[in-house]
PDB file of N, CA, C and O in Angstrom:
ATOM      1  N   MET A   1      -9.767 -19.789  -9.137  1.00  0.00           N
ATOM      2  CA  MET A   1     -10.624 -18.693  -8.704  1.00  0.00           C
ATOM      3  C   MET A   1     -10.761 -17.663  -9.812  1.00  0.00           C
ATOM      4  O   MET A   1      -9.771 -17.241 -10.410  1.00  0.00           O
ATOM      5  N   ASP A   2     -11.972 -17.273 -10.072  1.00  0.00           N
ATOM      6  CA  ASP A   2     -12.205 -16.233 -11.056  1.00  0.00           C
ATOM      7  C   ASP A   2     -12.371 -14.895 -10.362  1.00  0.00           C
ATOM      8  O   ASP A   2     -12.948 -14.817  -9.277  1.00  0.00           O
ATOM      9  N   ALA A   3     -11.868 -13.846 -10.985  1.00  0.00           N
ATOM     10  CA  ALA A   3     -11.987 -12.502 -10.415  1.00  0.00           C
ATOM     11  C   ALA A   3     -13.433 -12.023 -10.447  1.00  0.00           C
ATOM     12  O   ALA A   3     -13.803 -11.122  -9.695  1.00  0.00           O
ATOM     13  N   GLU A   4     -14.257 -12.619 -11.314  1.00  0.00           N
ATOM     14  CA  GLU A   4     -15.647 -12.194 -11.429  1.00  0.00           C
ATOM     15  C   GLU A   4     -16.453 -12.517 -10.169  1.00  0.00           C
ATOM     16  O   GLU A   4     -17.501 -11.914  -9.939  1.00  0.00           O
ATOM     17  N   GLU A   5     -15.978 -13.459  -9.353  1.00  0.00           N
ATOM     18  CA  GLU A   5     -16.668 -13.841  -8.135  1.00  0.00           C
ATOM     19  C   GLU A   5     -16.587 -12.754  -7.065  1.00  0.00           C
ATOM     20  O   GLU A   5     -17.404 -12.742  -6.144  1.00  0.00           O
ATOM     21  N   PHE A   6     -15.644 -11.865  -7.166  1.00  0.00           N
ATOM     22  CA  PHE A   6     -15.352 -10.894  -6.128  1.00  0.00           C
ATOM     23  C   PHE A   6     -15.805  -9.500  -6.518  1.00  0.00           C
ATOM     24  O   PHE A   6     -15.945  -9.191  -7.701  1.00  0.00           O
ATOM     25  N   ASP A   7     -16.034  -8.659  -5.516  1.00  0.00           N
ATOM     26  CA  ASP A   7     -16.365  -7.260  -5.746  1.00  0.00           C
ATOM     27  C   ASP A   7     -15.077  -6.542  -6.137  1.00  0.00           C
ATOM     28  O   ASP A   7     -14.228  -6.281  -5.285  1.00  0.00           O
ATOM     29  N   VAL A   8     -14.929  -6.224  -7.411  1.00  0.00           N
ATOM     30  CA  VAL A   8     -13.684  -5.671  -7.940  1.00  0.00           C
ATOM     31  C   VAL A   8     -13.374  -4.308  -7.311  1.00  0.00           C
ATOM     32  O   VAL A   8     -12.203  -3.972  -7.131  1.00  0.00           O
ATOM     33  N   ALA A   9     -14.394  -3.522  -6.977  1.00  0.00           N
ATOM     34  CA  ALA A   9     -14.171  -2.196  -6.405  1.00  0.00           C
ATOM     35  C   ALA A   9     -13.516  -2.282  -5.027  1.00  0.00           C
ATOM     36  O   ALA A   9     -12.861  -1.331  -4.598  1.00  0.00           O
ATOM     37  N   ALA A  10     -13.682  -3.405  -4.327  1.00  0.00           N
ATOM     38  CA  ALA A  10     -13.137  -3.552  -2.982  1.00  0.00           C
ATOM     39  C   ALA A  10     -11.653  -3.917  -3.006  1.00  0.00           C
ATOM     40  O   ALA A  10     -10.988  -3.821  -1.975  1.00  0.00           O
ATOM     41  N   ILE A  11     -11.120  -4.332  -4.154  1.00  0.00           N
ATOM     42  CA  ILE A  11      -9.727  -4.753  -4.229  1.00  0.00           C
ATOM     43  C   ILE A  11      -8.862  -3.547  -4.569  1.00  0.00           C
ATOM     44  O   ILE A  11      -8.936  -2.999  -5.669  1.00  0.00           O
ATOM     45  N   THR A  12      -8.045  -3.148  -3.610  1.00  0.00           N
ATOM     46  CA  THR A  12      -7.197  -1.974  -3.793  1.00  0.00           C
ATOM     47  C   THR A  12      -5.756  -2.319  -3.465  1.00  0.00           C
ATOM     48  O   THR A  12      -5.476  -3.337  -2.833  1.00  0.00           O
ATOM     49  N   GLY A  13      -4.844  -1.461  -3.901  1.00  0.00           N
ATOM     50  CA  GLY A  13      -3.429  -1.650  -3.633  1.00  0.00           C
ATOM     51  C   GLY A  13      -2.694  -0.329  -3.721  1.00  0.00           C
ATOM     52  O   GLY A  13      -3.298   0.720  -3.949  1.00  0.00           O
ATOM     53  N   TYR A  14      -1.371  -0.390  -3.538  1.00  0.00           N
ATOM     54  CA  TYR A  14      -0.521   0.793  -3.593  1.00  0.00           C
ATOM     55  C   TYR A  14       0.068   0.914  -4.989  1.00  0.00           C
ATOM     56  O   TYR A  14       0.695  -0.023  -5.484  1.00  0.00           O
ATOM     57  N   CYS A  15      -0.130   2.065  -5.625  1.00  0.00           N
ATOM     58  CA  CYS A  15       0.432   2.311  -6.950  1.00  0.00           C
ATOM     59  C   CYS A  15       1.795   2.971  -6.778  1.00  0.00           C
ATOM     60  O   CYS A  15       1.888   4.100  -6.297  1.00  0.00           O
ATOM     61  N   VAL A  16       2.844   2.268  -7.170  1.00  0.00           N
ATOM     62  CA  VAL A  16       4.204   2.792  -7.037  1.00  0.00           C
ATOM     63  C   VAL A  16       4.437   3.948  -8.000  1.00  0.00           C
ATOM     64  O   VAL A  16       5.159   4.891  -7.677  1.00  0.00           O
ATOM     65  N   TYR A  17       3.836   3.879  -9.167  1.00  0.00           N
ATOM     66  CA  TYR A  17       4.018   4.923 -10.182  1.00  0.00           C
ATOM     67  C   TYR A  17       3.443   6.259  -9.717  1.00  0.00           C
ATOM     68  O   TYR A  17       4.082   7.300  -9.871  1.00  0.00           O
ATOM     69  N   GLU A  18       2.228   6.230  -9.145  1.00  0.00           N
ATOM     70  CA  GLU A  18       1.579   7.457  -8.676  1.00  0.00           C
ATOM     71  C   GLU A  18       1.905   7.784  -7.214  1.00  0.00           C
ATOM     72  O   GLU A  18       1.659   8.897  -6.750  1.00  0.00           O
ATOM     73  N   LYS A  19       2.458   6.804  -6.496  1.00  0.00           N
ATOM     74  CA  LYS A  19       2.760   6.941  -5.062  1.00  0.00           C
ATOM     75  C   LYS A  19       1.505   7.278  -4.269  1.00  0.00           C
ATOM     76  O   LYS A  19       1.511   8.171  -3.422  1.00  0.00           O
ATOM     77  N   LYS A  20       0.423   6.546  -4.557  1.00  0.00           N
ATOM     78  CA  LYS A  20      -0.862   6.753  -3.898  1.00  0.00           C
ATOM     79  C   LYS A  20      -1.374   5.420  -3.361  1.00  0.00           C
ATOM     80  O   LYS A  20      -1.220   4.377  -3.996  1.00  0.00           O
ATOM     81  N   LYS A  21      -1.987   5.477  -2.174  1.00  0.00           N
ATOM     82  CA  LYS A  21      -2.593   4.297  -1.575  1.00  0.00           C
ATOM     83  C   LYS A  21      -4.018   4.116  -2.082  1.00  0.00           C
ATOM     84  O   LYS A  21      -4.629   5.031  -2.633  1.00  0.00           O
ATOM     85  N   ASN A  22      -4.523   2.910  -1.878  1.00  0.00           N
ATOM     86  CA  ASN A  22      -5.920   2.568  -2.149  1.00  0.00           C
ATOM     87  C   ASN A  22      -6.360   2.850  -3.582  1.00  0.00           C
ATOM     88  O   ASN A  22      -7.421   3.432  -3.806  1.00  0.00           O
ATOM     89  N   ARG A  23      -5.557   2.443  -4.537  1.00  0.00           N
ATOM     90  CA  ARG A  23      -5.940   2.534  -5.944  1.00  0.00           C
ATOM     91  C   ARG A  23      -6.649   1.242  -6.326  1.00  0.00           C
ATOM     92  O   ARG A  23      -6.220   0.157  -5.934  1.00  0.00           O
ATOM     93  N   GLU A  24      -7.714   1.353  -7.079  1.00  0.00           N
ATOM     94  CA  GLU A  24      -8.476   0.184  -7.507  1.00  0.00           C
ATOM     95  C   GLU A  24      -7.638  -0.670  -8.456  1.00  0.00           C
ATOM     96  O   GLU A  24      -6.929  -0.148  -9.316  1.00  0.00           O
ATOM     97  N   ILE A  25      -7.731  -1.989  -8.287  1.00  0.00           N
ATOM     98  CA  ILE A  25      -7.016  -2.920  -9.156  1.00  0.00           C
ATOM     99  C   ILE A  25      -8.000  -3.463 -10.187  1.00  0.00           C
ATOM    100  O   ILE A  25      -8.960  -4.153  -9.842  1.00  0.00           O
ATOM    101  N   LYS A  26      -7.749  -3.141 -11.472  1.00  0.00           N
ATOM    102  CA  LYS A  26      -8.565  -3.674 -12.562  1.00  0.00           C
ATOM    103  C   LYS A  26      -8.024  -5.038 -12.953  1.00  0.00           C
ATOM    104  O   LYS A  26      -6.817  -5.276 -12.894  1.00  0.00           O
ATOM    105  N   ASN A  27      -8.911  -5.927 -13.350  1.00  0.00           N
ATOM    106  CA  ASN A  27      -8.546  -7.282 -13.790  1.00  0.00           C
ATOM    107  C   ASN A  27      -7.635  -7.991 -12.789  1.00  0.00           C
ATOM    108  O   ASN A  27      -6.549  -8.436 -13.160  1.00  0.00           O
ATOM    109  N   PRO A  28      -8.059  -8.103 -11.520  1.00  0.00           N
ATOM    110  CA  PRO A  28      -7.199  -8.757 -10.522  1.00  0.00           C
ATOM    111  C   PRO A  28      -7.066 -10.248 -10.794  1.00  0.00           C
ATOM    112  O   PRO A  28      -8.036 -10.915 -11.156  1.00  0.00           O
ATOM    113  N   LYS A  29      -5.865 -10.757 -10.618  1.00  0.00           N
ATOM    114  CA  LYS A  29      -5.589 -12.173 -10.795  1.00  0.00           C
ATOM    115  C   LYS A  29      -4.866 -12.687  -9.551  1.00  0.00           C
ATOM    116  O   LYS A  29      -3.920 -12.064  -9.069  1.00  0.00           O
ATOM    117  N   GLN A  30      -5.320 -13.821  -9.043  1.00  0.00           N
ATOM    118  CA  GLN A  30      -4.687 -14.459  -7.890  1.00  0.00           C
ATOM    119  C   GLN A  30      -3.430 -15.159  -8.375  1.00  0.00           C
ATOM    120  O   GLN A  30      -3.493 -15.976  -9.293  1.00  0.00           O
ATOM    121  N   ILE A  31      -2.275 -14.846  -7.763  1.00  0.00           N
ATOM    122  CA  ILE A  31      -1.015 -15.499  -8.100  1.00  0.00           C
ATOM    123  C   ILE A  31      -0.375 -16.003  -6.817  1.00  0.00           C
ATOM    124  O   ILE A  31      -0.846 -15.711  -5.718  1.00  0.00           O
ATOM    125  N   LYS A  32       0.704 -16.763  -6.968  1.00  0.00           N
ATOM    126  CA  LYS A  32       1.432 -17.272  -5.814  1.00  0.00           C
ATOM    127  C   LYS A  32       2.904 -16.884  -5.963  1.00  0.00           C
ATOM    128  O   LYS A  32       3.496 -17.075  -7.025  1.00  0.00           O
ATOM    129  N   LEU A  33       3.488 -16.341  -4.899  1.00  0.00           N
ATOM    130  CA  LEU A  33       4.892 -15.954  -4.918  1.00  0.00           C
ATOM    131  C   LEU A  33       5.780 -17.193  -4.834  1.00  0.00           C
ATOM    132  O   LEU A  33       5.294 -18.292  -4.567  1.00  0.00           O
ATOM    133  N   LYS A  34       7.081 -17.014  -5.061  1.00  0.00           N
ATOM    134  CA  LYS A  34       8.020 -18.132  -5.004  1.00  0.00           C
ATOM    135  C   LYS A  34       8.017 -18.827  -3.651  1.00  0.00           C
ATOM    136  O   LYS A  34       8.201 -20.041  -3.565  1.00  0.00           O
ATOM    137  N   ASN A  35       7.804 -18.042  -2.585  1.00  0.00           N
ATOM    138  CA  ASN A  35       7.810 -18.622  -1.240  1.00  0.00           C
ATOM    139  C   ASN A  35       6.457 -19.207  -0.843  1.00  0.00           C
ATOM    140  O   ASN A  35       6.295 -19.673   0.285  1.00  0.00           O
ATOM    141  N   GLY A  36       5.483 -19.190  -1.757  1.00  0.00           N
ATOM    142  CA  GLY A  36       4.193 -19.800  -1.506  1.00  0.00           C
ATOM    143  C   GLY A  36       3.110 -18.860  -1.005  1.00  0.00           C
ATOM    144  O   GLY A  36       1.960 -19.276  -0.869  1.00  0.00           O
ATOM    145  N   ARG A  37       3.440 -17.611  -0.729  1.00  0.00           N
ATOM    146  CA  ARG A  37       2.442 -16.654  -0.243  1.00  0.00           C
ATOM    147  C   ARG A  37       1.513 -16.229  -1.375  1.00  0.00           C
ATOM    148  O   ARG A  37       1.948 -16.092  -2.518  1.00  0.00           O
ATOM    149  N   PRO A  38       0.226 -16.019  -1.058  1.00  0.00           N
ATOM    150  CA  PRO A  38      -0.707 -15.559  -2.082  1.00  0.00           C
ATOM    151  C   PRO A  38      -0.529 -14.067  -2.362  1.00  0.00           C
ATOM    152  O   PRO A  38      -0.112 -13.308  -1.488  1.00  0.00           O
ATOM    153  N   ALA A  39      -0.849 -13.658  -3.586  1.00  0.00           N
ATOM    154  CA  ALA A  39      -0.749 -12.251  -3.976  1.00  0.00           C
ATOM    155  C   ALA A  39      -1.778 -11.961  -5.071  1.00  0.00           C
ATOM    156  O   ALA A  39      -2.323 -12.877  -5.688  1.00  0.00           O
ATOM    157  N   VAL A  40      -2.028 -10.685  -5.296  1.00  0.00           N
ATOM    158  CA  VAL A  40      -2.954 -10.236  -6.330  1.00  0.00           C
ATOM    159  C   VAL A  40      -2.190  -9.313  -7.268  1.00  0.00           C
ATOM    160  O   VAL A  40      -1.478  -8.414  -6.821  1.00  0.00           O
ATOM    161  N   LYS A  41      -2.340  -9.539  -8.565  1.00  0.00           N
ATOM    162  CA  LYS A  41      -1.674  -8.718  -9.569  1.00  0.00           C
ATOM    163  C   LYS A  41      -2.716  -8.236 -10.553  1.00  0.00           C
ATOM    164  O   LYS A  41      -3.605  -8.992 -10.946  1.00  0.00           O
ATOM    165  N   GLY A  42      -2.613  -6.988 -10.950  1.00  0.00           N
ATOM    166  CA  GLY A  42      -3.567  -6.426 -11.903  1.00  0.00           C
ATOM    167  C   GLY A  42      -3.070  -5.112 -12.460  1.00  0.00           C
ATOM    168  O   GLY A  42      -1.867  -4.856 -12.505  1.00  0.00           O
ATOM    169  N   THR A  43      -4.012  -4.276 -12.889  1.00  0.00           N
ATOM    170  CA  THR A  43      -3.701  -2.993 -13.506  1.00  0.00           C
ATOM    171  C   THR A  43      -4.322  -1.874 -12.689  1.00  0.00           C
ATOM    172  O   THR A  43      -5.454  -2.005 -12.223  1.00  0.00           O
ATOM    173  N   CYS A  44      -3.596  -0.773 -12.508  1.00  0.00           N
ATOM    174  CA  CYS A  44      -4.115   0.397 -11.805  1.00  0.00           C
ATOM    175  C   CYS A  44      -5.212   1.029 -12.653  1.00  0.00           C
ATOM    176  O   CYS A  44      -5.031   1.258 -13.849  1.00  0.00           O
ATOM    177  N   ALA A  45      -6.350   1.306 -12.025  1.00  0.00           N
ATOM    178  CA  ALA A  45      -7.491   1.851 -12.761  1.00  0.00           C
ATOM    179  C   ALA A  45      -7.250   3.280 -13.240  1.00  0.00           C
ATOM    180  O   ALA A  45      -7.825   3.689 -14.249  1.00  0.00           O
ATOM    181  N   SER A  46      -6.415   4.047 -12.540  1.00  0.00           N
ATOM    182  CA  SER A  46      -6.236   5.444 -12.925  1.00  0.00           C
ATOM    183  C   SER A  46      -5.077   5.678 -13.895  1.00  0.00           C
ATOM    184  O   SER A  46      -5.185   6.528 -14.779  1.00  0.00           O
ATOM    185  N   CYS A  47      -3.957   4.935 -13.747  1.00  0.00           N
ATOM    186  CA  CYS A  47      -2.805   5.205 -14.627  1.00  0.00           C
ATOM    187  C   CYS A  47      -2.518   4.080 -15.620  1.00  0.00           C
ATOM    188  O   CYS A  47      -1.818   4.302 -16.608  1.00  0.00           O
ATOM    189  N   GLY A  48      -3.044   2.877 -15.376  1.00  0.00           N
ATOM    190  CA  GLY A  48      -2.854   1.779 -16.311  1.00  0.00           C
ATOM    191  C   GLY A  48      -1.589   0.973 -16.115  1.00  0.00           C
ATOM    192  O   GLY A  48      -1.336   0.047 -16.885  1.00  0.00           O
ATOM    193  N   LYS A  49      -0.790   1.286 -15.120  1.00  0.00           N
ATOM    194  CA  LYS A  49       0.443   0.541 -14.843  1.00  0.00           C
ATOM    195  C   LYS A  49       0.113  -0.709 -14.030  1.00  0.00           C
ATOM    196  O   LYS A  49      -0.985  -0.831 -13.488  1.00  0.00           O
ATOM    197  N   THR A  50       1.063  -1.633 -13.949  1.00  0.00           N
ATOM    198  CA  THR A  50       0.881  -2.851 -13.171  1.00  0.00           C
ATOM    199  C   THR A  50       0.879  -2.516 -11.689  1.00  0.00           C
ATOM    200  O   THR A  50       1.691  -1.720 -11.218  1.00  0.00           O
ATOM    201  N   ILE A  51      -0.052  -3.138 -10.953  1.00  0.00           N
ATOM    202  CA  ILE A  51      -0.164  -2.926  -9.521  1.00  0.00           C
ATOM    203  C   ILE A  51      -0.179  -4.301  -8.857  1.00  0.00           C
ATOM    204  O   ILE A  51      -0.667  -5.272  -9.437  1.00  0.00           O
ATOM    205  N   PHE A  52       0.351  -4.378  -7.654  1.00  0.00           N
ATOM    206  CA  PHE A  52       0.594  -5.648  -6.995  1.00  0.00           C
ATOM    207  C   PHE A  52       0.235  -5.515  -5.526  1.00  0.00           C
ATOM    208  O   PHE A  52       0.455  -4.471  -4.912  1.00  0.00           O
ATOM    209  N   ARG A  53      -0.319  -6.584  -4.970  1.00  0.00           N
ATOM    210  CA  ARG A  53      -0.670  -6.578  -3.546  1.00  0.00           C
ATOM    211  C   ARG A  53      -0.444  -7.967  -2.978  1.00  0.00           C
ATOM    212  O   ARG A  53      -0.878  -8.955  -3.571  1.00  0.00           O
ATOM    213  N   ILE A  54       0.224  -8.057  -1.845  1.00  0.00           N
ATOM    214  CA  ILE A  54       0.430  -9.333  -1.173  1.00  0.00           C
ATOM    215  C   ILE A  54      -0.817  -9.632  -0.360  1.00  0.00           C
ATOM    216  O   ILE A  54      -1.277  -8.792   0.413  1.00  0.00           O
ATOM    217  N   GLY A  55      -1.362 -10.829  -0.534  1.00  0.00           N
ATOM    218  CA  GLY A  55      -2.556 -11.255   0.176  1.00  0.00           C
ATOM    219  C   GLY A  55      -3.545 -11.880  -0.800  1.00  0.00           C
ATOM    220  O   GLY A  55      -3.409 -11.744  -2.016  1.00  0.00           O
ATOM    221  N   LYS A  56      -4.538 -12.564  -0.252  1.00  0.00           N
ATOM    222  CA  LYS A  56      -5.534 -13.246  -1.081  1.00  0.00           C
ATOM    223  C   LYS A  56      -6.599 -12.282  -1.581  1.00  0.00           C
ATOM    224  O   LYS A  56      -6.792 -11.196  -1.033  1.00  0.00           O
ATOM    225  N   LEU A  57      -7.287 -12.712  -2.642  1.00  0.00           N
ATOM    226  CA  LEU A  57      -8.524 -12.046  -3.035  1.00  0.00           C
ATOM    227  C   LEU A  57      -9.548 -12.378  -1.961  1.00  0.00           C
ATOM    228  O   LEU A  57      -9.581 -13.504  -1.465  1.00  0.00           O
ATOM    229  N   LYS A  58     -10.365 -11.435  -1.604  1.00  0.00           N
ATOM    230  CA  LYS A  58     -11.323 -11.655  -0.520  1.00  0.00           C
ATOM    231  C   LYS A  58     -12.502 -12.462  -0.963  1.00  0.00           C
ATOM    232  O   LYS A  58     -13.400 -12.733  -0.165  1.00  0.00           O
TER     233      LYS A  58
END
């Protein structure tokens, strides 16, 4: 799956560094956790730190 297929602005997550909800995820990548659950990993658009969200890309 390519991230270009999805509306990037709709993909949000919790930024632990800023302690803020609904931060946009830049360059989202679909990954799989050790237990097999899907997740999204990328970069916070406002601070540039790594941001993570459990669940599939929509």
